[in-house]
C-alpha positions in Angstrom: 8.5 -27.7 -67.7 11.5 -28.9 -69.6 12.3 -30.8 -72.9 15.0 -33.4 -73.7 15.9 -34.9 -77.1 16.4 -38.7 -76.7 17.3 -41.5 -79.1 15.1 -44.3 -80.2 15.2 -47.7 -78.5 17.0 -46.4 -75.4 16.4 -46.4 -71.7 16.5 -43.2 -69.7 16.1 -42.1 -66.1 15.0 -38.5 -65.3 15.6 -37.2 -61.8 14.0 -34.0 -60.4 15.5 -32.4 -57.3 14.7 -29.2 -55.3 15.7 -27.9 -51.9 13.2 -28.8 -49.2 11.4 -31.3 -51.6 11.6 -35.1 -51.8 13.6 -36.2 -54.8 11.4 -37.7 -57.7 12.5 -39.8 -60.7 11.0 -41.6 -63.7 12.2 -44.3 -66.1 11.6 -43.9 -69.8 12.1 -46.5 -72.5 12.0 -45.1 -76.1 10.6 -47.0 -79.0 11.7 -47.1 -82.7 9.2 -44.5 -83.7 10.9 -41.4 -85.0 10.0 -37.9 -84.0 7.3 -38.4 -81.5 6.7 -36.3 -78.3 6.6 -38.1 -75.0 5.0 -36.3 -72.1 5.6 -37.2 -68.5 4.8 -35.5 -65.2 7.0 -35.5 -62.1 5.6 -34.4 -58.8 7.9 -33.2 -56.1 6.6 -33.6 -52.5 7.6 -30.9 -50.1 9.8 -32.1 -47.2 7.8 -31.5 -44.1 9.7 -28.7 -42.2 8.7 -28.0 -38.6 10.4 -26.3 -35.7 9.4 -26.3 -32.1 9.4 -23.5 -29.5 9.5 -23.8 -25.8 8.5 -20.5 -24.1 8.6 -19.7 -20.4 6.7 -16.8 -19.0 8.0 -15.1 -15.8 6.9 -12.4 -13.4 9.4 -9.7 -14.2 9.5 -8.5 -10.6 9.6 -11.8 -8.6 11.2 -13.8 -11.4 8.8 -16.7 -10.8 6.9 -18.6 -13.4 3.4 -17.2 -14.1 0.4 -19.5 -14.1 -2.9 -18.8 -15.9 -1.3 -16.8 -18.6 -3.0 -16.4 -22.0 -0.7 -17.0 -25.0 -1.7 -15.9 -28.5 0.2 -17.2 -31.6 0.2 -15.1 -34.8 1.5 -16.3 -38.1 2.2 -13.4 -40.5 -0.1 -11.3 -38.3 -3.0 -13.7 -38.5 -4.1 -15.3 -35.2 -3.6 -19.0 -35.4 -4.0 -20.2 -31.8 -4.7 -19.0 -28.2 -4.3 -21.1 -25.1 -4.1 -20.7 -21.3 -0.8 -21.9 -20.0 0.9 -22.4 -16.6 4.3 -20.9 -17.0 5.6 -23.0 -19.9 4.1 -23.8 -23.3 5.2 -25.5 -26.6 4.2 -24.6 -30.2 5.0 -26.3 -33.5 6.1 -23.7 -36.1 6.5 -24.0 -39.8 9.9 -23.2 -41.4 10.5 -19.9 -43.1 7.7 -18.1 -41.5 7.3 -15.0 -39.2 5.5 -15.5 -35.9 4.5 -13.2 -33.1 3.7 -14.6 -29.6 1.8 -12.4 -27.2 1.5 -13.2 -23.5 -1.2 -11.6 -21.4 -2.3 -11.9 -17.8 -4.6 -9.8 -15.6 -2.8 -7.1 -13.6 0.3 -7.5 -15.8 1.5 -5.5 -18.8 1.3 -7.7 -21.9 4.6 -8.7 -23.6 5.3 -10.1 -27.1 8.2 -11.6 -29.1 8.8 -12.0 -32.8 10.3 -15.2 -34.2 11.5 -15.7 -37.7 12.0 -19.4 -38.5 14.6 -20.6 -41.0 14.6 -23.7 -43.2 16.2 -26.0 -40.6 13.9 -28.9 -39.9 13.1 -30.3 -36.4 15.0 -27.8 -34.2 14.1 -26.6 -30.7 13.8 -22.9 -30.0 13.8 -21.7 -26.4 12.5 -18.2 -25.5 11.4 -16.4 -22.3 9.0 -13.5 -21.8 8.8 -11.3 -18.7 5.5 -9.8 -17.7 5.8 -6.7 -15.5 3.1 -6.4 -12.8 0.9 -3.4 -12.9 1.3 -1.4 -9.7 -1.6 -2.5 -7.4 -3.4 0.2 -5.5 -6.6 0.6 -3.7 -8.4 3.7 -2.3 -10.0 4.3 1.0 -12.6 7.0 1.3 -14.7 8.0 4.2 -16.1 10.6 6.6 -15.5 11.3 10.3 -18.6 12.0 12.4 -19.6 12.7 15.9 -21.0 9.5 17.3 -23.8 11.2 19.2 -25.0 13.8 16.8 -23.8 12.3 13.5 -22.4 15.7 12.6 -19.2 15.9 10.5 -15.9 16.6 12.3 -13.7 18.7 10.1 -10.0 19.1 11.0 -9.9 15.4 12.2 -6.5 13.9 11.8 -6.1 10.4 10.2 -2.8 8.7 10.7 -1.6 5.6 8.8 0.7 3.0 10.1 2.3 0.0 8.4 3.7 -2.7 10.7 3.6 -0.1 13.5 5.7 2.3 11.4 4.1 5.8 10.8 3.8 6.3 7.1 1.6 9.3 6.7 -0.9 11.7 8.4 -3.6 13.6 6.7 -6.3 16.1 7.8 -9.9 15.7 6.5 -11.4 18.4 4.5 -14.1 20.9 5.6 -16.8 18.4 5.0 -14.9 15.9 7.2 -14.4 13.5 4.2 -11.1 12.0 3.1 -9.5 9.7 0.6 -6.1 8.0 0.6 -4.3 5.5 -1.7 -3.3 2.2 -0.2 -1.1 -0.6 -1.5 -2.6 -4.0 -2.2 -1.9 -7.0 0.1 -0.8 -4.7 3.0 -1.7 -4.5 6.6 -2.5 -1.1 7.9 -3.4 0.4 11.3 -5.4 3.6 10.9 -5.9 6.0 13.8 -8.4 8.9 13.8 -8.3 11.8 16.3 -10.0 15.1 16.9 -9.7 17.7 19.6 -11.9 16.8 22.6 -12.8 13.4 21.1 -11.6 9.9 22.0 -9.3 8.7 19.3 -10.3 5.6 17.4 -8.1 3.0 15.7 -8.9 0.1 13.3 -6.9 -2.5 11.4 -7.2 -2.9 7.6 -5.7 -5.7 5.5 -6.0 -4.8 1.8 -6.7 -7.6 -0.7 -4.9 -8.2 -4.0 -7.7 -6.7 -6.1 -6.6 -3.8 -8.2 -8.3 -0.4 -8.0 -10.7 -1.5 -5.2 -12.4 1.4 -3.4 -13.1 1.0 0.3 -15.6 3.1 2.1 -15.4 3.8 5.9 -17.6 5.8 8.2 -15.7 6.7 11.3 -17.6 7.7 14.5 -15.8 9.4 17.3 -17.0 9.6 20.9 -16.9 13.0 22.6 -14.3 12.8 25.3 -15.5 13.0 28.9 -11.9 12.5 30.0 -9.8 14.7 27.8 -9.8 18.3 26.6 -7.6 20.2 24.2 -6.5 23.6 25.4 -4.1 25.8 23.5 -3.5 22.8 21.2 -2.4 20.6 24.1 -4.3 17.5 25.0 -5.0 17.3 28.8 -7.0 15.2 31.2 -10.2 17.1 32.0 -10.5 18.1 35.6 -12.1 20.8 37.7 -9.6 23.3 39.2 -7.2 21.8 41.8 -7.4 24.1 44.8 -4.7 24.5 47.6 -4.9 26.4 50.8 -3.1 29.7 51.0 0.7 29.2 51.0 0.2 25.4 51.2 1.0 22.4 49.1 -1.1 19.8 51.0 -3.7 17.9 48.9 -7.2 19.0 50.1 -10.2 16.5 50.1 -11.8 18.4 47.2 -8.5 18.3 45.2 -8.2 14.6 46.0 -11.5 13.9 44.3 -10.2 15.6 41.1 -6.9 13.7 41.3 -8.8 10.5 41.7 -10.4 11.2 38.3 -6.8 11.5 36.9 -5.9 8.2 38.5 -9.0 6.5 37.0 -8.0 7.8 33.5 -4.5 6.5 33.9 -5.8 3.1 35.0 -8.2 3.0 32.0 -5.5 3.9 29.5 -2.4 2.1 30.8 -0.1 3.4 28.0 -0.8 7.1 28.7 2.0 9.2 30.2 1.5 12.6 31.8 3.4 15.8 32.4 2.0 17.7 35.3 2.5 21.5 35.3 1.6 23.5 38.4 1.1 27.3 37.9 0.5 30.3 40.2 -0.7 33.8 39.6 1.6 36.8 39.8 0.5 38.2 43.2 3.6 37.2 45.1 7.3 37.4 44.5 8.5 35.4 41.5 10.9 33.2 43.4 8.3 32.4 46.1 5.7 31.4 43.4 8.2 29.1 41.7 9.1 27.3 45.0 5.4 27.0 45.9 4.4 25.7 42.5 7.2 23.1 42.7 5.9 21.9 46.1 2.4 21.6 44.8 3.5 19.7 41.7 5.4 17.3 43.9 2.4 16.8 46.1 0.2 16.1 43.1 2.6 13.6 41.6 3.1 11.8 45.0 -0.6 11.5 45.4 -1.1 9.9 42.0 1.8 7.5 42.6 0.3 6.6 46.0 -2.7 5.3 44.1 -0.7 2.6 42.4 0.4 4.5 39.2 3.9 3.6 37.9 6.2 6.6 38.6 7.7 6.2 35.1 4.3 7.4 33.7 4.4 10.8 35.6 6.7 13.7 35.3 6.2 17.3 36.2 7.3 20.4 38.1 6.2 23.9 39.1 6.3 26.9 36.7 5.4 29.6 39.1 4.1 32.6 37.2 6.2 32.0 34.1 3.3 30.7 31.9 0.4 33.0 32.5 -2.6 32.6 30.2 -3.5 36.2 30.2 -2.1 39.7 30.7 -2.0 39.6 34.5 1.7 39.8 35.1 3.5 41.7 37.8 2.1 45.2 38.3 -0.9 44.7 36.0 -4.3 45.4 37.7 -6.6 42.3 37.2 -9.7 40.9 38.8 -9.7 37.9 41.1 -11.4 36.0 38.3 -8.6 36.8 35.9 -5.9 35.9 38.4 -7.7 32.6 39.1 -7.3 31.6 35.4 -3.5 31.5 36.0 -3.7 29.4 39.2 -4.1 26.0 37.6 -2.7 22.5 37.5 -2.4 20.9 34.0 -2.3 17.1 33.3 -0.8 17.1 29.8 -0.8 13.9 27.8 2.7 13.4 26.4 2.4 9.8 25.2 -0.5 7.5 24.4 
């Protein structure tokens, strides 16, 4: 409020001004009456002061605009508005206020920004927010079982490939169960193997859903074609017999070698190393020469059945890799010596 002393019979104009308000004025004509009080009211109308904000929300990793993002606008920590936007949004803000804008999207860390407006009317404010994606993982769990008996197969090995590149290999626990983290939106090849069982492989393409748990029961067929001996995978055969001091393939040996050929035809990527061994009951050099001849005869027989020579290697080892104590000068039974007279068909590549 204010007071002015004015003269009688005069005309006056009173003007009221204030920053951010519309100017107001009034005209007063005094009379000839002395010492009276004149009361007038001036109302100042605030100047409407608005500012405008353009906000873009990006994926902080790919730097692409994010669709379906929830934006919440707070004025002096009071929620004023929430909306779903596709990358870009506009808000009208009042001057001389404090605002907080929060951006949220599923599978991203929320982000916020504080904006203090000034008293400048009708200006455009541009801001950006980057939402960092939460690392997306899934979990595969499962068990490895014998297909015929349904019994668990502890010590099974599970190997994980990504675009044909080996990334990891794990061994199942004593209960034959396993669990392993996988990345979302990724193609995997998973191979499961166990001694004396046929390996199994399957493809898995994970989705984009976070924290999904996948369950897999893996059944392995007992191998009728392979056996693991001394931690080495071999084609399963009966003993390959040769006549005394000879390297010629006998009819009974040919039947066993035909089994090897059948396996190679069934599994065209398998490569073999053939090792021919003797016992110790002849001079060392003689045994080495004889075993080399027998290895060569064995390889030639398999190749003659149409197997690519690039898939077969091998040689004789004489008595250099005995499987028991029966070395030179050691008394052993015929049965013990027979264990050392063997031909091995070792799988070196699958």
